[in-house]
N, C-alpha and C positions, 0 to 999 in steps of 0.2 A: 504494500500500500504506500509506503514512503517513497518508493521509486516512482509511482504514478504521480504523487504530489510534486516531487522534484521535477519530473518531466513537465508537468503543467506550469510550474513556476518559471521554467525556462522558455517554454513555447508560447505561452499566452502573451507576454510582452512583445514577442516577435510578430505574432499575428496582429495584435493591436496596432503596432507600428506600421505594418504593411497596409492596413485598412485606412490609416490616417496620415500616411506619409505626405500627401499633397492635397489637403482638403480644398484649398482655394482653387488650385489648378483643376482638380477633377470635378469640381462643381461648376466650372466655367462651361456655359453652353457651347462655346466654340470648341473647347477641348473635347467635350462629349460627342459633338457632331463630326469634327474633322480629325481628331488625333487618337481618340480612345480605340478606334477599330484596329490600329496598328500598335500603339504604345500601351494598350491595356487600360482598363477602367481605373486602375490605381496608379497609372503612369510608371509602373515598374517593368514595362516591356512585355512582349509576347514572343514565345518561341517561334522562330522563323518569320518574325515580323519586325516591328520597330523595337529599338532598344529601350531600356529603362531611361526615363528622363530624370530620375532622382538618385541614381547610383551608377556605378561603372564609368565608362569612358565619357559619357555626356557631362559628368560633374566637372571635368577639366576644361570644358569649353567656356569661353568668355561670353558675355552678353552679346557682343558684336558677332561672334561666331555663330551663336544660336540664332540671332536675327537673320544672318546671311543664309543659314541652312533652311530656316522656315520660309524665307522669301524666295530663295533660288533653287531649293532642293539640293539633294546630294545622294548619290547612289540610288537606292530604290525610293527615297523620300521625294515625293513630288513637290514642285514649287507652289507656294501659296500667295505670292505677289499677284495681285489682281483678283484673287479669290477672297482674301482677307484684307481689311484696311491696315494701314501702318499702325494705327492705334491698337487694333486687335492683336497684331503681331507683337507690339511692344508689351501689351498686357500678358500674353503668353510667355514671353521671355522673362518678364518680371516674376510671374508666378512659378515658372520652372526654377529660376535661381532661388526663390524663396523656399520652394519645396525641398530643395537639396541642401538647404542650410547655408548657401553662399550669400 
């Protein structure tokens, strides 16, 4: 029984963090409509789709690099310039950097 409690003590904070890693970002209707299908509903990425926006390689990107990738695309990421306003892109960039603690 104590092993079960120890396991829960370790796993519950991890699960709670995963669900709340990016509340402002994931609640943004633009994210929900344009980003979540590839980056996941929690912004933590999807296997064989978009990478995590709150951990991994994306955390080393500057705001300008994020803005450029969202606007112009990169690799399998489509460009969103013309689909999103500059203000919407700026909001996403700000929310991504806030979600990852930068």
